[in-house]
N, C-alpha and C positions, 0 to 999 in steps of 0.2 A: 200557491194558484190549485196546488190538489182540490180547494171543495167546490173547484168548478167541473168536476168529472163525477161520472155517477157510479165509479171503482174507483179506491187507491192505484194508481201507478208508480212505479217507480222510476225516477225520473233519470238515476241513475245507471239504468239499464237501457234509455234513450242518449244520453247525454253525454259526452267527457265529463269529469267532475266541473265541480261550479266553476272552482278558479279558474279554468281554461276559458270560461264563455264567459263570465261574469266577474271585474273584478271588484275588490273589495268596495263595500257602499262607501260611499263620502263621507264624511264630516263636513256639517255646513258650514263649519265656522271657519274651513280655510279650504283651500284648495285641493285636492287629490296628489299624495306624490307620487313620483312614475317608478314603478317598482321593475320593469327591464324595458330595455330599449333594443328592438331586435335590430338585424343590421341585411338592407336590401340592396342590393348592388343593380338591382331592375324591375320593374313591375309590366306585364304587359308587351312588351317588346321596346320599352324607353325607360332610359334612365330617369330615377327622380333626385331632382337637385334639393336638396336643405336650401332654404331659403333662411332657417334660423341658424346653423354652422359652418363653421367652414370645411368641415368634412363631409363633404359631398354625397356618401354614401350613406350616410343617416337617414335613416326615417324620422318621421316627427309625427307625431301624435297627435289628436285634434287638443286635446288638454292643453299640450305645450305649447300649440299653434295659438293658442288665444289667451294663454297667462302671459305672464309678464317678459319670459326669456321669446316670446314670439309677437304679436301682432298688438297684445294687450289691451282686453275689452274690458278690462276692469272686474276685481273680483266677487263681485254681485253677479256679475254677468255668465263668470268663470263657470261658478259653482250651479246656477239656472242650466248654462249646456253641460255640464256635469252631469245632470240629474235628467235633462232629456235623452240623454246618447245612454245612460242605464237603462231606461226603460225602452226604449229603443230595441236595444240589445234581446230587453227579457222578452219582445213583441217577436221579434224576428225567429227566437228560437221557439216561440209555440207556433209559427203561423209556420216552419217547416216541419215540426213536429208530426211523426206518420198518425199522431194520438188526435190533431186540430180536431178529424170530423168528428170524434167524438164529443167535444168543445160544442160544437154543434147541435146536434142532437140532447145532449141533457140540460141547455139550461133555455127555459121556456121565457120568450121578449114578450115584457110585460105590455101591455095594450097600451099605456099613458105617456109611450116615448114619443123623441120631437120626431121621430122622421115619418116619412110616407107612403104609402104603394112599394114601389119595389126597394124602395131608397129607405126602407124601414130596418131597425136595427137588426143586423144579426149580432148571433151568440161571442163572433170573434170583434165583433165593435166594442159588443158592452166589456169585455174580459182587455182589449186594450185601451180602451176609456177609464177602468179604476186602474188599470200598470200607473199610466202616467199619471192621472187625479193624485193619487200614492204620493210619488214620485215627486211631483211640484209643491206636496202640504211638507212633506220632510225636509224638501231643500230651503225652506224660509225665506226664498224669495219673491215667489207670489203672491200680488192684493188677491186677484181675482183671475179665474179661468172662466173661459166663453168654446163650450165644446160643440162638435154639430149632434151629437147623442142626447145632449139637455137641452129642458126648455127653455132654462134662465141661465144665467152667468151663479156662478160659485164663487163666494166671497170666502178664502183663505187665512190670509193674515191684513191686518191696519197698516203695516211697517212694511209690506213686502214690495219692492221699489218696481217690479213687471206685472204688466197684464198679459197673457197665454190666451191666444185663439187658436184652437186645434180641428182637426180631422186625424181620428184617431187611428183607422185604417181604410183608408179609400181606396176601391177595390175590392172591399172583403168576399162580395158576389162571387170574386171570382179563383177564390181559395180552393176549391172542393177540384177547380181542373189546374192547380197548380199554374196559375199567369200572375203575375206579378202586382204585387199592391204596395203601396205607403205608407207613410203618416207626415201629415203638413203640420208646422208650428208656423206663428205670426207672433211677436214680442213688440208691445209695446213700453214705457216707460208708465209707470200706474198717475193719475193725472193729480198732482198735492192739490189743487184747487174745490176739488170736490172731497175731502177728508171728513168735513163735518155735513155732507150731504148723508140723508139714510142709507142705509148699507145695499139694499133691494136698488136705490135709483143710483147709486155710485157705481155699483155692479156694473148696471147695463151702461150707463152713461161710457165708464171707460174702455167697456167693450164695443161700442159704434165707433171708435175714431177711424179717422179713415186714415185706407193702408200707405200715406204721402210721410206718417207718423210712425213709419215702424221703424224701429231700431237694431230688429236681425229677425231673419227668415231662413226655415229648414225646412227640406224634404229629407225623407228618410224610403231607401226604398227599398222591397224585400225583394229580391230577385235572384241571378243563379248568384249576385256577392250581393252585401249588404252594404249600401251607400248612403252618408251622412255628408248633404249635401247646406249646405250653408253661408249666407250670408250679412255681413254688419254695417251694411252700406257703404265699402269700399272695395267692390271685389267678388266673387262668388269661387271656395273652393269646395273639392269634394273629398273626402274618407273613406277609405275602403275596411269593412270589418275583416281584422285579422282575428282569424279563430284559434290558431296556438298559441295568442294573448291577450285577446278580450281585449283590444287596441283596435277604433279606429284608427287608420296611417293616411295621410295625405297623399293620394294621388292623380288630382286634377286640380295643378295653384290655377288661381288666375286664370278660371276657364272664360274665354269671348267665344261668344257665340257668332256664325259667321252672317256674315248682313244679308246674305240670301242663301235657303237652301235651294232640293233639288225631291223636297218630300211632303205632304201635306194628311192632316191626321183625323179623320174621321168619318162617324159614321157615312156613308153615301147610300146606303141604303135607303136611306129617308130623304133620299134625292127630291123626290116629288111632292113633299112637303113645303120645301126650301124655298124663299123667297126667288124672283127673278136673279135677282141681282150677285147670292148666292151659287147659284148655277151657272151661269156666264164666268164666273170667276173660275170656278172647279173646271167646266169646260174648257175654258181658256187656257189654265195654265200643263193642263193633263195632256194636251194637242202640242203643248210646246209654242203658243203662242200668244203668253205673254211677254212683261217687258224681260221676261228672261226666258232667250231661243231656246230649252231645252223641254223634254217630255218629264212633268214631275208624277214621281210612283208614290200609290197609296201605304201606310203605314197605319194599321190602328190596330191598337191591346183592346183596348177600351176599359184603361186602368188610366187615370188622369196621370199620377207620378211618372209611370213608365212611361207613358208618352210623350211627357212633359220634357224629361231628362234625356231621350231618344232624341228631340227639337234640338234640346240644349248643347247636344254635343254637336250633331253632324245639320243644324238647320233646318227651314223650314218654316211649319208653320202648324199648331195642334188647335184645334178649334171644338167647342159644343156651341153649333150655332141658337140653342134653345133656350130661354128662361130656367136653364136646369141648375148648374154649378153655384155654389152661394160664392158671395162677395167677401164677407172677411173669414172665412174656415179657407177658401182652395185661393178663389181669384186673388186677391190683396198680396197672401206669400208669396203665390208663384209668378205672380206680374214684378212684386219688389224685386226676387232673383233674375226674372229674364232682365230687366231693367238695366242691374247691377251686371247684368253678363253680356251689356249690350243690346238685347234685345226690346220687345215690347209686348205691352199688356194690355188690350184691348174690349170692349164688348163690341164691337163694331161700328162703333161712331165716337168714342170717348175713351181716354187714357184713366183705365181702370184705376190707380193709385189715386186718381181726380176724384172719385165717386166717394159725395158723405153716403155710410148705410143710413140707412132710417130704419130699418128692423133685421132684427136681430140672425133670423135665421134668410135673410135674404136674398133673393136668387137672380142669376140675368145668364145671358150669351158669354164664352169667355175667349178670346182666338190670343192665341203666344207664341210667341216666334221672332223670328230674324224681322229688323229693321224693316228689311226693303218690301218682304212677302207681306206685311202686316198692313204697312202703306200702303200695296199696291191691292190686296184685298178690300181694305177701305176705300177706294177710289169706283168702286163699284157700288157705292152707295145703299143698296139693301141687301142688306147679308144676315142680319137677325130673323129665325124662323119665329115667327106669332102663330103660326098652326101646331097643335098639338097633337093627335089623337090619343092620346095615352096608349104610349108604346107598353108591350107587357114584356120584352127581351131586349 
């Protein structure tokens, strides 16, 4: 990473020794072995009970959880998850570095990148994208990767069993203000029936799979703690990075979103651009006159992963009513996680996971959250904002 800085920086003066933050790079031929297993009797005021051991004081690492001694998602997927967590730890270290502003200043953003306007790639987006691409390539388990930061999918390996779609650094324009950011991944099986197609065509068609075909989805939250939240289609589990060992430790097993919350998350400075149905819904719930007879509160970070993480834990609804968020990289993976936690993902009219993508960077409105809140919102009908005056902030 030193090549990204304008002057050499001694990383040892910033971080603890590398072994404390990054475990040894895994060998793609076999799942990594555990080096150290710390004891943890409590976390955040509650006991962590192992689902994999008779000793309830044992902490469970991410790789232990997904491996053969845990839920056993299969060797190929374990190796892929291990490379995703490794890349996420590197991004977490860069995001938290006092020198990340130097990255902003020293990297020129090329004019031919795929982002537009205020969503155009920022330097840390590019760095994060390259970290993940490198890790995926080294895993040997990915056929094609589609990133929000690239115009077209990238074909990596003919025999890779998986397709990965990603938003490398969501909310990166908040970095300088130390506001939480995140990474989003979706994982599909490679469509073997396309193997004889030309490389460019099969890369695109593999990337345009419906969200209903996801086999795994992940978001990583970079905040006061680094959280790795994952589903493999049978529940949602959250792991917290232990900086003393470099392991993600299971802290929130089997997350279930409340059926209804008391928080809505949206930029309501845009209230007068909203359609009548959305204005009426917000007016109703914040006065406590909706189906839930208590007044709702607003909580808005303007970082999708952070707003969604809070919604997943506390309930309520997080939304962007404009055609703004990307179906493939953001809406599908987060909707899959929401559904696996008992929630819903909607565009205001239809289930997100039922929408067939037709373009790689397709945008749409997104509403995520508690099932009762989403259903009540949809009952107002006209909730998708079609007027977009072009916001600068």
